[in-house]
N, C-alpha and C positions, 0 to 999 in steps of 0.2 A: 908124103903117106900121112891120111888120117888115122885119130888116135883115137881112145875114149881114155887115155892112164892116167887122166887128171883128175880127168870124172869118178872112176872105176878108185881108188883113190880116195877120196873121197865120202862116199858112199863106207870105208870102211876105216875113215877116219886115220890113214895110213900113211907121215907124211914118203919123203919122198926117202932117205933116211931110211926108216923102214923095208922098204920098197925093195931099193938096193942090195938091203942087210940078206936079204929072204932072195934076189937071184943070184948075189953074189956077183954085184959090181957096184963098182962106186956112185959114191952119189951123183955128181957130179954127170955122169950117164946118163941118167938115170931127167936130171935138166933137157940134155945136153936131148934124147930121146920127144922130151916132151916138147922141145924147144922145133924141133923138126931136124936140129947136126947134125941126128947120127942113122945110122942106116946098119939097125941092130940083123942081128944070123937070128937062125930061123929059129936055131932053139934056146935064143934069147928069152924069142917072141913067144913057144910056151915055156920060158920059163914064169914073162909076167901070167897068160893067158890061165895056167894052172896056181897061180898068187890066187887070182881072182875066180876063181871055180867055174872057170871061159872058154871060151874059144882063140880059136887064133885074129878066125876071120869075127867076132863082134864084135875086138879090139882091135882092134887093127883093117885098112880099109885103102888101096890104091885107091889113086888119083891118075888121072886122066895123061899128066903131066907127068906119071910116074913110065909109061912107058915108052916113053922117048926114051 
């Protein structure tokens, strides 16, 4: 899954730890999401989008390999 979490964090000058606190997960979870090592729930995707005042589909995008 492609995403723009790191870019969105940079726009707000936000650390992984700060985002993690806002969405009630660990910093390690945010790190794993950014590295593509974590399949997040719809609820967490919605929370992250809300922090960035955006929509889920603006931040997350399925890649062709995600359909397999």
